[in-house]
N, C-alpha and C positions, 0 to 999 in steps of 0.2 A: 284200394290198399288203405286208405284214409279211411273208408267206411269200416272196415276190418279192425283198425286200431283204436276208433271210437267204441266199437261194439266190445272190445276187450275193455277197455278204460270204464265203461258203463258197470260191467260184471265186478271190475276190481274194487270200484269204489262202492259199490253195493255191500261187497264182501266186508269191506272196512267199516262201513256203516254199522252193519250187523255186529261186527265184533265189538266195537264201542257199545253197543247195547249190552252185549253179554257182560261187558267188563263195569257196567254200571252207569251208563250215560243214557241219558233219556233220548228216544227215538228222534223227536223233533231236534234236539240238539245236535246229534250224530249227522242226521240229513242236511242239517244247516251248514255242517263242516265238509262236505262234500265238494270236491276240487272244483274250482273255478274254470278248470280246462273243460268240463263236461258242458256241452253246448246246452243253452237254455231249453231247447226243443226236446232235450234228451233226459232231463231232470225228473221228470213225470215218472219214466221208465225207470230209472232209479230206485224213486219212491215205491212203485209198484213191486219190484222185487224186494226192497227191505221190508216193506209192509206184510208181503206174503211169506218172507222167510222167518218173521218174526211170531206171526199168528200161527204157523204150522211148525213151529220149532221142534217141539218133540217128535212129532211124526216125521219131520224131514230129517232129523238126525238119526233116527231108527233104520229108515231106509237106506241112509248112508252107511252106516255101520254094518247093514246086511249085504252090502256090496264089498266090502273090505276084507281082505285077505287077514290082515294085521291091522290093529288100530292107529291111528295117526297121532304120532307124539305132540304133547300138548304143547311145546314150542312151535308146532306147525299146525296150531288148531284152524287158523284162518284159510286151510285147504279144506277142512272139513266144513267149514263155512260156505266157501266158495262151491262146493260139492253140492250142498243143500240148494244154493240159489242155482245151480244148474238142474237138479232135479225139479225144483218148484216150477221152472220155466215150462219143462217138459209136461208137468202135471197141467198147468192151468194159463199158461200165456200162449198166445198164438203165434210161435215163433217155431219154424221148422227145426226138427232136432239137429239136423246136420249142423245148422247155423249156431243153435246153442252149444253144441260140443265144440266147434273150433273157436267161438269167441269165449268160452269157458277155459279152455286149454290156453288159449292165449294171455287170458288174465290171470292165470297162476305165472306166467312168466312177468307179467307186469308188477305182480306181486312180489317178485325178487324169490320166487320159488321155482324156477326152471327145472329143477330136479324132481318136481312133482308133476309136470306138464304130461309125462307119459301116464302118471297114475291117474290123473284127470280124464283123460281121454279115455282109459280103459274101463275105468268105473261108469262113465255117463254113457258109453257103448254098450256096455254089459246091461245096465238099467234099461235101455232102449228094447234091447232083446228079451230081458226077462220080465218086465213092467213090475207091478205093484208086488211087494212082498205081502204075506199074510199075517195081518199084524192083531188080528182078533185075541189073540192069548198075549199080546203087549200089556205092559202094565197099564194102569188108569191114565197116568200121565201122557202116554204116548197115544192111547185110544181117543183121548179128549183133549188134547194139547193144553192141558193146565197143569200146574204144579200140584204135586199130593196135597200139601197143606190147603190150599185155595179149595180144592174139590171136597176134602173132608170138611170145611167149613160150610159150604154149599149143602152138602148132603144134610148135614145137621140142622141149619138153617132153613132148609126148604126142600125137606124131604120127597114132596109131591112135585117140586118143579127145578130140581135143580140139573137135570137132564136138559131140559129145554133152555136154561139160563146159560148152561155150558155150550150148547149147539148155536144159539145166537150169537155168543162171544165171539165165536169163531167166525162170523159173518162180517161182510162188509157193512157199517152202518149206512142209511140214507142220509141224503142232505136235505135239511129242513132249513127253512127261511123264517124271519120273523119282518113281516111288513109294518114299516113305520106308521103307526095310528094317525100320526100329524100330517101324514101326507097322502094315503092311499087305502083300501081295501085289499084284503086277499084276491077277492075276485076280480079286483080291477089289475091287479098287478099278475094274476094267473093269466089274463087277456094279454097283456104286454108281453109276458113271456112267451106265448103262443105266438105272437106277432115277430119274434126273433128266433122261432124254431124251436123252443125249449118247452119240453111237455112237462106239467106239474098239476098238482091238484089240491083243493082246499080241503082242510081237516076242519069238520064241524066244531068239534069239542074244544078246538083250540082257535079263538078268533082272531089273532093275528099270524097264524101259521101257514105256510104254503110248503108242499113237500115236493121235491123233484122227481121226475123217474130215473134221472140219470145225472149224477155229480157234474157240475162244470166248474170253469175257474172263477173266482169272483169278478174279474175283469170283463167276464161275458153277462155278468148281472146287469141288466139295463136299471140305471138310476143308483148303482151301489155306491159310486163315488160322491153322489151328492144327498146320500142318507136316505134314500127309499126304502132300503131294505137291508138286513142284517143276516147272518149266517149264525144260526142257534138251535139247537136240537129242540124239538116240540116239548119234550119234559122240562127243558129249562127255561120255557116260557111261562109255566105254571107259577113260579113264585111272585112275579110281579103282580099279576091280576089277583090272588090269594090275599096278599097284603092290602090290596085295594086303597093305595094311598091317594088321597083327594087334593086336589090344588089347595096350595098354602100349607101344607102340613110340612112337619119337621121331621124327616127319616134318616135313619142310619143303614147303610150297606157295609155290613163288616165281611172283611176279606174279600174285597170287591173285585180284584182283578181277575179276569182282563176286562170286566165292565160291560158286558152283555145284559145283566141283570139291573145294572145301574141304569143303562140307557132306556130298558124296556120300562122301568118305573118311570122316569121322566117323560117318556111317550106317552104314557096312559093318564098322566098328569097334564099334558100339554105344556110340558117343561116348566111348571109352577110348583117346585118343591123346594124346602130349604133341605138340601140332600147332603149328607156327609157320607163320603165313600173313603173306607178306610183300608190299608193293606200294608203288611210289613216289610214289603219289598218294594223301595223306591223306583226301582227299574220297572216293574211291573205296573205301577202308577202310571209311567208313561204311555202304556199300552191302554189304559183306561181314557187318558186324556186324547190320545188319539182316536178313539172310538167317538168320544164325545163330539170331539170337532168334527169329525166326517157327519155327524147325525144334528150338527147346530144344536147341541144340548149344553147345559152348564150344571156343574156341581162342584163342590168344595172336596179336594182331595187332600187326603191327610195320611202320610207316612207314619203308621203307629201299629203297636200291640193289642189286637183284640181283648185279650185277656189281662191288659194292665190298663184300662181305661181313664184311669188318675193321669197318665200321661199326656192325654190328649183332648179328654172330654171338657167342656166349658161349663159343666154343672146344669145346662138347661136339657130337659127331659125330651124325649123323642116320640112322636105319635106312632111310627111304625119302625121297627127294626127286622132287618133281613139278616141272617146269619146263615151264610154260605160257606159252612164249615171245612176247614181241611180234613180231608179223608183219604181212603185206601183208593177211591175212585175204580172200585171193583163194578160198578154199573155203567162204565163206559169204556170199557175193554174192546168193544167193538171200533172205536176211533182210537183208542192207544194201547194196542195189544202188547206192548212194551211193560205195561204193568204186570202182565203176568210172570215177567222175568225180573223185573226191579223191585216189587213187593215182596216184603218177607212177612210170615206168620207173625215174628214178634213186633212188628209194625203196629198191628192192631190195636193192642193195649194201649200203647203209647198216643196213639191218636183218640182214642176214644178217652182217654183222660184228658187230652187237651181240648176235646169238643165239649166235655162237661164243664170243664174251667170255663171256655168262651161263654157258654151259655147261662152260667150261673153269674158270672161277672158283668154280663150285658142287661140281664134282667131288671136290675135294680135302675137302669137308665130309661126304662120305658115308662111313659106318663101312665098314670090311671086312666082308665078307659082305652089305652093302646093295644096294639097287636104287635107279636113276634112271631116270626117265622122261622124254623129251625129246617136246614136243606142239607143232604149230603148227595153225592152221585154214588155212593154205597148200596150195597145189598147186604152187607153184614148185620146180623142182629147187635153184634157189640157196640157198633158203632151208631146205632140207630134207635130200636126198640130200648135198649138197655140205658143210653145216654139220658133219653127223654123220660123214661119212667123214673131214673133216679133223679132228675130235675124236678119232677112233680112232688116226689116223696119229700124233698127239701122246701118246696115251694107250693104250698096247698093253695096260694091265692090264683096259681095260674090254671085258667080255665081253658079247656082243649075248644079250638073253634074248628068247626067241620064243614062249614058252609062255603063253597067256592062260586061265589055270584057269577052268573051267566056263564058257567062252564058245565059241562056234563062228564068231565074227565073222570069222577069216581067211577065210571063203569068200567075203567080199565085199571082201576087202582085195587091193591090188595089192601083192605082195611088189616091193620095192625093193632095190638092192645092199646098202643098211643101212637097216633099218625097214620100214615099210608104210604105204602110202597108200589112204585112202578117197576116192573122187572124188565130187564133188557129184551126188546124185539116187541112188548106189547104195543100194539099199532103202530109199530116202526119206531116205537120211542125208546131212549136211552135208560137205564136203570137210575131212578132217584126215589129219595125217602123224603117225606115232608111231616112236619109236625107244627101245628099252629097254635099259638096260645092267646087269649086275650087278658088283660089285667083289670080288674073289678075296679 
């Protein structure tokens, strides 16, 4: 009886988390709000259901609607979400169908919708009998599990690659690690992982990167809590190497939270940088400090607005500047599928204006002979090519820097008019854009 109660609670909490995302909350925040009554061992199961339901939102809702004789009222929308979670379990999870049905029916009662328990039972049993409906003639949103506005932009920006991008966005991303160069090498760490029964491989084009065959919990990573390794996608490991900050240099990491690139810069320079990391959110800076403490690294953290340097800059120029610009995050949808639901078409112009302003305001802070790297985890031209091209027109002294020392990553990059793009899934990497400039 207790097991059945827990199974129902898991489905109910998953449905509430998905509803929170549909109402505009981030998936991380929604999962963090899952009831403490859910046992620790079962929280991963809640996450799997939520990720799956958000990643496949349009198709799951189309399946649910096809099984209903009449639409569910808007005030009872959580039942549509609960049904989508039930369908997802039958499609993709190794749970017996009868267990899915009984637990999901009980979840409806737990969500204070006992009047819908019979409907949930009938719809899921009907789905088990009929199987998948034919969705070939459905809308593009349903067939590709992407909002129409994003599909249109991808088709315009990447006419030869948009289907590949969409397909990759609907897959689960691999887990990448960054080995601390001050402690070990990727080859040594792969051997250590093997001793703990964790299969992994080295990526030759990324000197500090290790890719896991299967994701694991961070507490299962040997040496994680003493700074031997960090979780960071391979594409996010490129900026620190491209900047090539040498010991003793003065470095600015703008929009630094959560601090992965900050730490990587310090690791490559043996923790010998005068590094200023700024972010406009003091709470997010706490996360940066936690990462630095775990890795035994030191930087100066400043709560400040990157587009208003007069508020925090001391007047001393920087040898290197990293701008990890706020963006649509359309290159990391594999990791954050809620982006497809939370981001709107109108956001892109606002973000592009902000990105251009930050880039323009920070360029004067770069010392002659210095280097600036503009980075986004977006695949949209308006945030990438358009921003840096406008910057170059305004600043003819900005010379594009194309050499990535000791890296062969250009093989997987798409050269753009100004800068380079990695598309989601290329070499298993997330989607990132880079434009590097030297000041004569």
